[in-house]
Backbone bond lengths (Angstrom), bond angles and torsions (degrees), N, CA, C in turn:
res aa  C-N    CA-C-N  psi(-1)  N-CA   C-N-CA  omega(-1)  CA-C   N-CA-C  phi
1 M - - - 1.496 - - 1.465 120.55 -
2 A 1.224 122.50 130.09 1.559 120.35 -171.97 1.501 106.25 -71.00
3 K 1.366 116.71 148.48 1.468 121.08 -178.92 1.481 106.53 -142.24
4 L 1.312 117.72 158.22 1.506 122.53 166.46 1.553 107.75 -99.43
5 Y 1.398 108.35 122.98 1.484 114.65 -178.33 1.569 107.85 -114.70
6 F 1.328 109.42 136.86 1.563 116.34 173.36 1.303 114.47 -120.81
7 Y 1.335 119.51 112.72 1.444 130.85 176.91 1.581 108.53 -100.08
8 Y 1.327 109.76 115.70 1.585 115.75 -170.88 1.491 107.83 -124.31
9 S 1.319 118.97 159.25 1.423 125.50 173.64 1.531 112.63 -175.62
10 A 1.315 119.69 -175.89 1.445 123.95 172.02 1.579 105.37 -81.67
11 M 1.301 119.60 -174.38 1.509 119.71 179.29 1.598 107.50 -76.31
12 N 1.327 113.52 161.46 1.449 123.10 171.99 1.563 109.61 68.37
13 A 1.361 117.64 26.53 1.465 116.35 178.60 1.516 112.02 -100.35
14 G 1.358 116.56 0.32 1.523 121.57 -178.36 1.501 115.77 85.59
15 K 1.352 117.07 31.19 1.448 119.22 177.49 1.493 111.10 -62.38
16 T 1.334 119.76 -52.81 1.451 120.63 -179.77 1.525 114.18 -63.02
17 T 1.231 117.27 -34.80 1.447 124.68 173.49 1.507 110.86 -59.26
18 T 1.319 117.08 -43.03 1.489 120.99 -179.37 1.574 106.70 -70.98
19 L 1.220 113.66 -42.94 1.484 113.32 177.84 1.449 115.95 -54.77
20 L 1.284 114.58 -51.10 1.574 124.72 177.40 1.462 111.01 -58.40
21 Q 1.307 118.88 -42.11 1.526 125.08 176.20 1.533 104.69 -59.50
22 S 1.308 122.46 -50.77 1.527 127.15 -174.62 1.505 108.52 -60.93
23 A 1.428 113.82 -45.23 1.501 111.54 176.29 1.455 116.52 -64.48
24 H 1.337 115.20 -35.48 1.443 120.12 176.91 1.600 113.09 -65.56
25 N 1.337 114.81 -35.67 1.429 118.03 174.68 1.550 112.80 -59.09
26 Y 1.323 112.22 -45.13 1.500 120.71 -176.69 1.637 106.13 -62.35
27 T 1.351 109.78 -49.14 1.633 115.86 -175.17 1.481 104.37 -58.73
28 E 1.290 119.64 -46.62 1.482 127.22 -175.44 1.515 113.24 -54.10
29 R 1.341 113.25 -30.25 1.472 121.55 177.68 1.482 115.18 -92.18
30 G 1.312 116.10 6.63 1.472 121.48 -175.80 1.544 114.01 77.56
31 M 1.287 119.34 21.80 1.441 120.72 -178.78 1.515 107.21 -105.36
32 R 1.365 113.52 155.88 1.537 118.22 -170.90 1.529 102.99 -105.14
33 T 1.366 117.30 142.60 1.505 122.69 176.90 1.456 108.33 -130.47
34 L 1.271 113.49 159.88 1.516 124.18 177.52 1.586 105.92 -125.32
35 I 1.316 112.74 116.26 1.465 115.75 173.28 1.552 114.88 -95.26
36 L 1.137 120.45 130.52 1.481 126.34 -177.50 1.572 110.33 -111.10
37 T 1.277 111.37 131.06 1.505 111.24 -176.24 1.693 105.37 -142.18
38 P 1.356 113.60 130.83 1.428 117.71 178.73 1.484 117.28 -59.71
39 K 1.350 114.46 136.96 1.496 121.02 -173.89 1.559 108.28 -63.04
40 L 1.270 114.90 -29.65 1.589 110.31 -174.36 1.486 112.79 -75.79
41 D 1.434 123.27 -10.91 1.312 121.47 178.37 1.394 110.30 -98.65
42 N 1.341 124.56 94.92 1.407 129.72 -172.66 1.449 112.91 -123.49
43 R 1.358 115.21 34.06 1.499 122.14 178.98 1.533 118.41 -56.79
44 F 1.415 109.80 -32.24 1.417 115.02 -176.74 1.518 111.58 -115.37
45 G 1.373 113.88 16.19 1.471 118.99 -173.16 1.500 112.47 110.90
46 E 1.291 111.49 146.35 1.535 112.51 178.04 1.506 115.87 -61.77
47 G 1.266 115.79 127.05 1.426 122.11 -176.18 1.484 122.65 74.99
48 V 1.385 110.71 10.87 1.520 118.31 179.11 1.600 108.84 -99.62
49 V 1.320 115.55 123.25 1.405 120.48 178.92 1.614 103.80 -103.00
50 A 1.397 115.46 117.86 1.450 113.22 -170.40 1.522 107.54 -141.26
51 S 1.251 117.49 143.20 1.531 127.06 175.64 1.531 114.71 -96.70
52 R 1.228 113.79 157.81 1.533 118.82 -178.44 1.576 108.94 -61.58
53 I 1.297 117.23 -22.49 1.408 113.15 -173.44 1.579 111.19 -95.92
54 G 1.388 115.60 10.64 1.437 120.32 171.54 1.493 113.36 100.40
55 L 1.324 121.48 -2.62 1.511 120.16 174.74 1.537 107.75 -74.79
56 S 1.383 115.72 143.12 1.430 122.95 175.42 1.376 116.15 -149.34
57 S 1.376 116.38 160.79 1.473 122.13 177.13 1.563 108.60 -155.51
58 R 1.224 115.39 159.79 1.520 117.59 171.22 1.545 110.93 -78.26
59 G 1.270 116.77 144.66 1.479 118.07 172.13 1.511 114.37 -132.12
60 R 1.177 118.71 167.99 1.470 127.63 179.86 1.560 108.17 -86.40
61 I 1.238 122.33 108.90 1.505 121.50 -174.63 1.509 104.99 -78.59
62 F 1.402 112.74 151.39 1.440 123.86 177.76 1.460 107.92 -138.11
63 G 1.412 114.75 152.57 1.458 124.05 170.44 1.399 112.05 -106.84
64 K 1.305 114.82 176.68 1.560 121.32 -172.46 1.634 105.86 -65.66
65 A 1.361 115.11 -28.49 1.551 115.44 -172.22 1.543 110.29 -90.88
66 D 1.236 116.80 -5.75 1.484 121.61 -173.20 1.502 111.99 -79.16
67 D 1.432 112.80 136.96 1.516 122.50 -177.27 1.566 105.16 -87.66
68 L 1.293 115.97 107.92 1.462 118.34 -179.89 1.537 113.70 -67.91
69 E 1.346 119.95 -31.51 1.555 113.55 174.03 1.473 112.65 -65.07
70 Q 1.410 114.89 -35.21 1.505 112.62 179.89 1.528 114.45 -74.11
71 I 1.296 112.17 -27.60 1.605 116.54 169.61 1.440 106.35 -57.98
72 A 1.354 122.04 -51.90 1.430 122.92 -173.81 1.575 108.17 -64.25
73 R 1.370 117.85 -43.19 1.435 119.07 -177.23 1.531 108.27 -62.53
74 D 1.358 122.33 -36.99 1.343 125.90 -172.79 1.571 104.67 -72.68
75 D 1.366 119.31 -38.73 1.406 121.93 -179.22 1.498 111.69 -64.63
76 I 1.381 117.17 -38.26 1.411 122.26 172.88 1.451 116.50 -63.22
77 A 1.282 115.91 -40.95 1.439 120.45 174.43 1.534 116.34 -62.87
78 Q 1.287 112.29 -34.54 1.517 118.64 -178.67 1.495 112.89 -84.40
79 H 1.425 117.11 -36.56 1.377 118.53 -169.16 1.594 115.89 -121.49
80 G 1.341 115.02 -2.13 1.508 114.55 -177.47 1.496 112.57 97.72
81 A 1.288 109.96 -168.31 1.527 121.44 -174.71 1.565 109.00 -50.77
82 L 1.371 113.54 139.57 1.516 119.36 173.17 1.445 106.89 -119.87
83 H 1.386 113.75 137.81 1.413 119.38 -173.09 1.474 115.11 -108.41
84 C 1.398 114.50 -20.61 1.429 117.37 173.30 1.485 113.76 -165.10
85 V 1.343 119.72 142.67 1.363 123.10 176.02 1.530 108.97 -110.61
86 L 1.292 115.28 131.80 1.481 123.35 178.62 1.446 112.94 -117.60
87 V 1.398 119.53 135.08 1.450 123.11 -173.12 1.544 104.17 -122.28
88 D 1.297 115.65 120.06 1.447 124.95 170.71 1.473 113.45 -84.29
89 E 1.370 123.53 148.18 1.424 124.80 177.96 1.518 114.28 50.91
90 A 1.328 117.40 46.10 1.428 121.95 -169.84 1.565 113.84 -67.85
91 Q 1.322 117.37 -10.30 1.456 120.42 179.43 1.617 106.60 -66.51
92 F 1.331 119.23 -17.66 1.500 119.92 -178.77 1.577 112.14 -92.52
93 L 1.249 117.21 5.06 1.537 121.06 173.62 1.608 106.43 -69.43
94 G 1.320 115.22 152.93 1.341 122.79 175.08 1.596 107.57 -94.62
95 K 1.302 117.20 167.04 1.383 120.98 -178.55 1.501 111.22 -57.68
96 R 1.269 119.63 -46.97 1.550 121.55 -179.14 1.508 108.17 -64.80
97 Q 1.240 120.40 -32.08 1.497 118.05 -178.67 1.515 111.32 -77.63
98 V 1.205 121.13 -25.26 1.516 123.42 172.75 1.531 102.02 -68.96
99 W 1.212 121.18 -47.85 1.593 121.20 176.11 1.456 112.89 -53.67
100 Q 1.418 116.08 -38.81 1.497 127.73 -179.77 1.535 103.75 -61.77
101 L 1.304 120.96 -40.73 1.354 122.95 -179.32 1.493 113.53 -63.57
102 T 1.371 113.44 -42.61 1.403 117.98 174.22 1.620 114.18 -60.64
103 D 1.313 113.49 -32.89 1.467 114.70 173.55 1.506 116.22 -66.70
104 I 1.422 116.30 -33.23 1.340 119.34 179.72 1.501 107.85 -66.14
105 V 1.291 119.33 -31.00 1.388 122.43 177.14 1.479 112.58 -81.85
106 D 1.238 119.21 -41.45 1.581 119.39 -173.53 1.578 107.62 -87.40
107 R 1.273 120.86 -32.15 1.502 118.34 -179.00 1.519 112.81 -93.56
108 L 1.353 117.65 -43.37 1.450 121.33 -175.05 1.577 110.30 -92.72
109 R 1.289 116.58 -10.98 1.435 116.52 177.64 1.521 115.09 65.49
110 V 1.366 111.54 30.62 1.578 118.82 -177.24 1.461 107.55 -114.88
111 P 1.391 122.07 127.07 1.473 122.21 -175.63 1.575 108.12 -68.15
112 V 1.184 119.91 153.00 1.481 127.34 172.64 1.453 113.23 -121.38
113 L 1.270 120.69 129.38 1.521 123.26 174.31 1.540 102.93 -122.54
114 A 1.425 103.48 119.13 1.462 117.20 -175.83 1.672 104.83 -111.07
115 Y 1.330 111.25 136.52 1.505 114.01 179.82 1.517 106.55 -131.01
116 G 1.389 115.39 130.39 1.409 119.12 -178.72 1.536 114.24 -168.80
117 L 1.298 116.61 175.42 1.411 125.66 172.63 1.481 111.69 -74.17
118 R 1.272 117.56 146.89 1.504 120.73 175.85 1.559 109.95 -82.98
119 T 1.310 114.47 -51.42 1.456 120.46 -170.34 1.555 117.26 -123.34
120 D 1.238 127.81 152.85 1.434 129.42 177.32 1.546 113.84 -87.15
121 F 1.290 116.86 -173.46 1.338 123.42 -174.58 1.480 117.37 -63.35
122 R 1.417 111.48 -16.57 1.508 117.61 -178.24 1.614 106.90 -100.95
123 G 1.275 114.71 3.20 1.533 115.19 -176.85 1.535 112.50 84.38
124 E 1.250 117.67 18.32 1.513 120.58 -175.18 1.523 108.33 -112.25
125 L 1.245 116.25 150.17 1.430 124.70 -175.92 1.552 109.53 -68.99
126 F 1.479 116.90 136.30 1.366 119.53 166.48 1.480 108.68 -70.25
127 E 1.310 120.96 153.95 1.473 125.14 173.30 1.525 113.52 -54.62
128 G 1.299 116.96 -49.19 1.525 119.09 -179.17 1.562 108.06 -62.36
129 S 1.311 117.41 -45.66 1.433 119.86 -179.14 1.572 116.34 -63.43
130 Q 1.286 113.35 -34.02 1.468 125.60 -179.67 1.502 106.90 -59.01
131 Y 1.376 115.15 -47.98 1.464 117.65 -170.03 1.546 109.98 -92.45
132 L 1.301 117.21 -20.42 1.478 117.52 167.23 1.518 113.14 -65.77
133 L 1.360 113.82 -44.51 1.500 121.68 172.04 1.519 114.59 -54.00
134 A 1.314 113.65 -35.94 1.473 123.40 -179.33 1.516 113.80 -77.80
135 W 1.416 115.27 -43.77 1.442 116.13 -168.73 1.607 113.67 -112.32
136 A 1.264 119.46 -10.70 1.560 116.31 179.71 1.427 111.00 -73.80
137 D 1.436 108.65 146.78 1.430 120.32 -177.46 1.514 112.54 -70.17
138 S 1.315 116.81 -31.86 1.484 122.08 -177.90 1.559 108.02 -138.05
139 L 1.354 113.84 135.92 1.391 125.32 -179.59 1.555 110.45 -117.69
140 T 1.264 118.99 128.36 1.495 123.23 -178.84 1.515 108.54 -139.23
141 E 1.310 110.90 125.75 1.523 117.71 174.54 1.533 111.80 -90.10
142 I 1.382 116.36 124.96 1.346 120.90 174.24 1.554 106.49 -91.54
143 K 1.390 120.02 119.85 1.436 120.72 -170.63 1.467 117.01 -89.38
144 T 1.226 123.46 143.22 1.471 127.36 165.46 1.529 111.79 -137.14
145 I 1.256 113.75 172.30 1.560 122.96 -169.25 1.475 114.12 -106.50
146 C 1.336 115.07 131.84 1.536 115.14 168.74 1.606 110.63 -79.84
147 H 1.329 112.65 155.96 1.523 114.83 173.34 1.429 119.82 -48.90
148 T 1.355 116.51 -18.40 1.508 116.20 -179.44 1.519 109.40 -89.48
149 G 1.356 121.15 -2.87 1.361 124.51 178.56 1.485 115.42 100.13
150 R 1.419 117.59 -13.28 1.452 122.48 178.94 1.582 105.77 -85.18
151 K 1.418 106.72 166.10 1.539 114.51 178.77 1.514 107.76 -63.70
152 A 1.369 112.97 131.52 1.581 116.19 174.30 1.574 109.17 -85.07
153 T 1.259 108.87 125.04 1.532 112.25 175.47 1.444 114.28 -124.60
154 M 1.367 118.33 -3.22 1.471 124.64 -176.53 1.492 110.62 -122.01
155 V 1.372 121.46 168.95 1.316 128.09 -179.57 1.469 108.03 -133.79
156 V 1.385 117.99 128.16 1.467 125.61 176.12 1.513 111.50 -106.88
157 R 1.243 120.79 129.65 1.521 126.42 172.99 1.521 104.04 -90.59
158 V 1.389 119.32 125.17 1.380 119.69 -178.82 1.497 113.35 -123.06
159 D 1.299 118.97 159.26 1.491 124.88 -179.50 1.561 104.27 -87.16
160 E 1.456 113.78 -175.48 1.300 116.10 176.74 1.576 122.35 -62.84
161 H 1.262 114.79 -14.09 1.437 121.40 174.75 1.423 115.92 -98.53
162 G 1.404 121.55 8.53 1.431 120.92 -179.45 1.497 116.16 83.60
163 R 1.286 117.26 1.84 1.458 123.41 176.99 1.485 113.66 -80.98
164 A 1.330 115.64 141.28 1.561 120.04 -179.16 1.509 108.80 -60.98
165 I 1.382 122.31 135.92 1.391 125.18 159.37 1.488 113.46 -93.67
166 T 1.337 115.56 122.56 1.499 120.45 -169.01 1.481 113.53 -101.41
167 D 1.363 119.85 -4.08 1.404 119.07 176.44 1.513 107.45 -150.02
168 G 1.392 112.37 171.78 1.479 120.75 -176.38 1.548 109.03 129.33
169 P 1.309 118.15 -170.73 1.442 121.53 -178.07 1.440 108.94 -71.20
170 Q 1.399 117.92 148.16 1.448 124.29 179.07 1.568 110.19 -60.39
171 V 1.430 112.99 -44.82 1.468 117.02 -178.43 1.429 111.41 -106.44
172 E 1.368 111.28 120.45 1.504 123.99 171.86 1.501 110.09 -145.31
173 I 1.201 113.27 106.61 1.488 122.82 -168.88 1.470 107.54 -64.83
174 G 1.344 114.14 133.65 1.480 119.05 179.04 1.587 105.68 -177.91
175 G 1.403 108.01 171.25 1.481 114.87 -178.52 1.518 107.14 -121.78
176 N 1.333 111.33 -132.96 1.493 122.25 -177.08 1.583 110.13 -68.12
177 D 1.315 116.98 -13.04 1.337 122.25 -178.75 1.595 114.24 -80.32
178 R 1.412 109.75 -15.16 1.545 111.88 -176.22 1.571 106.87 -133.38
179 Y 1.255 121.26 -13.83 1.472 122.64 -170.04 1.567 109.58 -128.52
180 V 1.372 112.76 141.37 1.468 118.90 175.81 1.584 109.39 -135.06
181 S 1.266 116.48 132.09 1.506 119.78 177.50 1.398 114.17 -86.31
182 V 1.267 122.77 129.68 1.465 128.05 -173.31 1.543 111.63 -140.48
183 S 1.340 111.72 166.19 1.535 117.20 174.15 1.448 111.24 -77.99
184 R 1.328 117.47 162.38 1.483 121.09 -177.39 1.528 111.98 -56.89
185 A 1.357 114.04 -38.61 1.456 118.82 -177.29 1.581 112.37 -66.14
186 E 1.377 110.08 -42.10 1.466 111.99 178.41 1.531 112.08 -74.14
187 F 1.367 118.03 -27.75 1.516 119.57 175.19 1.596 106.17 -59.43
188 K 1.282 120.28 -43.63 1.409 125.88 -177.22 1.565 108.02 -55.46
189 K 1.356 112.00 -51.81 1.558 119.12 -176.31 1.482 107.35 -61.54
190 I 1.297 118.22 -54.48 1.523 119.26 -169.40 1.586 106.71 -68.18
191 M 1.229 120.60 -41.24 1.472 121.46 175.04 1.580 117.51 -57.34
192 A 1.366 106.92 -31.31 1.479 115.42 178.78 1.593 109.67 -83.41
193 G 1.246 119.78 6.69 1.427 123.51 -177.98 1.515 119.75 78.70
194 E 1.368 115.12 10.77 1.437 117.98 179.48 1.519 112.08 -87.42
195 G 1.298 117.85 94.46 1.443 117.96 174.93 1.462 108.46 99.83
196 R 1.396 113.28 177.82 1.382 124.35 -178.77 1.568 108.96 -132.09
197 L 1.315 119.22 164.16 1.487 119.98 175.47 1.579 111.44 -118.94
198 E 1.264 110.40 139.20 1.390 116.96 175.21 1.553 106.80 -89.51
199 L 1.354 117.56 153.11 1.454 117.37 -178.18 1.636 103.93 -83.81
200 Q 1.257 112.92 105.34 1.509 119.22 -165.60 1.525 104.70 -75.72
201 Q 1.308 124.16 -30.54 1.376 121.28 -170.22 1.560 109.04 -120.91
202 P 1.349 120.59 107.47 1.329 124.56 -176.26 1.575 110.30 -75.62
203 E 1.217 117.10 145.38 1.515 123.59 179.03 1.561 108.56 -55.23
204 L 1.369 115.35 127.63 1.480 119.13 175.83 1.577 107.65 -81.60
205 P 1.273 110.79 151.05 1.532 113.46 174.25 1.491 114.78 -56.21
206 F 1.349 120.18 138.84 1.400 118.50 176.00 1.538 109.79 -110.14
207 G 1.242 112.33 130.11 1.502 120.49 -171.78 1.548 109.76 -103.92
208 G 1.351 117.96 14.45 1.565 117.63 -177.21 1.415 110.62 -73.23
């Protein structure tokens, strides 16, 4: 039975690596997948889904106004049976688009695997994550570690001095040069101005 799966975590937990591995597993078994990636995330080039360890694949870009169920229907009409839809950076989905993912599952009987952050740099839910948490059939946390050794569940946006940025737009594309994953206890300290954060995980070379 097709289901909507939401895999969530803080940054640097390997979400995109897991997505690409899942896509590879389907392809290896002769099944066809559709990878969806938000237009606003073009760090590695438009339509490129890439992980920090160098894995990459082409994806179908979508904007906030796009109907994801219709994209899936058009893909099936053009290329035949579809066995899985995978969504990268799913936190950037709108509420209607998360509902459209449920329609891909319920009407088209195609499983959907969505991967994304749960909360933003202020500790608040992204819209896409909020409704995936509400409507997904299966929720799985992908774990990563804070520099303190605790489980990292929060994300801090930092300036060039490693100090927490506490206001600004919710969406500001960046990687290890702007964001650090920390535990909740460390998040409270850093957001209160107690100390600074070193960028613990340097960007890995991308060979895509």
